[in-house]
C-alpha positions in Angstrom: 16.8 -5.6 6.6 17.9 -5.8 3.0 15.3 -5.2 0.3 14.2 -8.4 -1.5 13.4 -6.4 -4.6 15.9 -5.4 -7.2 14.4 -2.2 -8.6 13.9 -2.0 -12.3 13.2 1.6 -13.3 11.3 0.5 -16.4 8.8 -1.4 -14.3 8.9 -0.1 -10.8 7.9 3.0 -8.9 9.5 3.7 -5.5 8.6 6.0 -2.6 11.0 6.2 0.3 10.6 8.3 3.5 12.0 8.6 6.9 8.9 9.0 9.1 8.8 9.9 12.8 6.5 7.2 14.1 7.5 3.7 15.3 7.5 0.7 13.0 4.9 -1.1 15.1 2.4 1.7 14.7 3.0 1.9 10.9 2.4 -1.9 10.7 -0.8 -1.5 12.7 -2.0 1.4 10.4 -1.4 -0.9 7.4 -3.1 -4.0 8.8 -6.1 -2.7 10.7 -9.2 -2.1 8.5 -10.6 0.7 10.7 -7.2 2.5 10.6 -6.7 2.0 6.9 -10.0 3.6 6.1 -8.8 6.8 7.7 -5.7 7.5 5.6 -5.3 5.1 2.6 -6.4 7.5 -0.2 -5.6 11.2 -0.7 -8.4 13.4 0.7 -11.1 14.3 -0.4 -11.3 10.7 -1.6 -12.4 8.2 1.0 -12.3 4.5 1.7 -15.8 3.0 2.2 -14.8 -0.6 3.0 -11.7 -2.6 3.8 -11.3 -6.4 4.1 -8.1 -7.9 5.4 -7.1 -11.5 5.9 -3.5 -11.0 6.9 -1.8 -14.2 5.6 -0.3 -15.2 2.2 -3.3 -15.9 -0.1 -5.6 -13.9 2.1 -7.8 -11.1 0.8 -6.7 -7.5 0.7 -9.6 -5.4 -0.6 -10.7 -1.8 -0.4 -13.3 0.4 -2.0 -12.4 4.0 -2.8 -15.0 6.7 -3.2 -14.3 9.8 -5.3 -15.5 13.2 -4.2 -18.3 12.8 -6.8 -19.5 9.6 -5.2 -18.1 7.1 -7.7 -16.8 3.9 -6.1 -13.8 1.8 -7.2 -13.2 -1.6 -5.8 -9.7 -3.0 -5.5 -9.3 -6.6 -4.7 -6.2 -8.8 -4.4 -4.3 -10.9 -2.0 -1.3 -10.9 0.2 1.8 -12.7 -1.0 4.1 -12.1 2.0 3.4 -11.0 5.6 6.4 -10.4 7.8 5.1 -8.5 10.9 6.7 -5.0 11.3 9.1 -5.6 8.3 7.5 -6.5 5.0 4.0 -6.6 3.5 3.5 -7.7 -0.1 0.2 -7.6 -1.8 -1.1 -7.7 -5.4 -4.1 -7.3 -7.6 -2.5 -9.7 -10.1 -3.9 -12.5 -8.0 -7.2 -12.7 -6.1 -7.7 -14.3 -2.7 -6.6 -17.9 -2.7 -4.0 -17.1 -5.5 -6.7 -17.1 -8.2 -5.7 -15.2 -11.4 -7.1 -11.7 -11.8 -8.7 -10.5 -15.0 -7.3 -7.0 -14.6 -3.8 -7.1 -13.1 -2.2 -3.7 -12.5 0.6 -4.0 -9.9 2.2 -5.7 -6.9 3.1 -3.6 -3.9 6.0 -4.2 -1.5 6.0 -2.3 1.7 9.3 -2.4 3.6 9.7 -1.0 7.1 12.9 -0.7 9.1 13.4 0.9 12.5 15.3 4.1 12.4 15.8 5.4 16.0 12.3 6.0 17.3 11.0 6.3 13.7 10.7 4.2 10.6 12.5 4.0 7.3 9.5 3.5 5.0 9.8 2.1 1.5 6.9 1.4 -0.9 7.6 -0.2 -4.2 4.9 -0.6 -7.0 6.0 -3.4 -9.4 4.4 -3.5 -12.8 4.3 -6.1 -15.5 5.3 -3.7 -18.3 6.5 -0.2 -19.0 3.0 0.9 -20.2 1.4 0.0 -16.9 4.2 1.7 -14.9 3.9 4.9 -16.9 0.1 4.8 -16.5 0.5 4.5 -12.7 3.1 7.3 -12.6 0.8 9.5 -14.7 -2.1 8.7 -12.3 0.0 10.4 -9.7 1.8 7.6 -7.9 4.4 9.8 -6.2 2.1 12.6 -5.1 -0.7 10.2 -4.2 1.4 7.7 -2.3 3.4 10.5 -0.7 0.1 12.2 0.5 -1.2 9.0 2.0 2.1 8.5 3.9 1.7 12.0 5.4 -2.0 11.2 6.2 -1.0 7.9 7.8 1.6 9.6 10.0 -1.0 12.3 11.0 -3.5 9.5 11.8 -0.9 7.6 13.9 0.1 10.8 15.8 -3.6 11.6 16.5 -3.8 8.2 18.3 -6.9 7.1 16.5 
């Protein structure tokens, strides 16, 4: 599979990993609400709710809870769903492709079989350099790297 995204370093952040779990299980971890709640934010943060309507225009929403108990809702929609290959979602648009008042980024998840494992690529696309810098300063690489590790652990635990 060739990436559909031409990376622009001024606007995009990229995380690539070779992980030792099959593509089908990575896909399931990303598309099953109960699974996503287990690994989607770096601990000690948690996810208190997830809503998924896995189709273009369908809702992708989650609520994150900080260790102090503050909750942060994230709501957007899927743009592309190609099972076991590509998942694209955004907070720039809400479900049904309605414009968002607070757009931040669009995420592209690309999965490719690699032996019995997966070549995992996550791209965060931003509308401007300031937003990209802000996401990077928030800890994109450490945070998204941590959740990939948590996802692999979750999958291996067979939950």
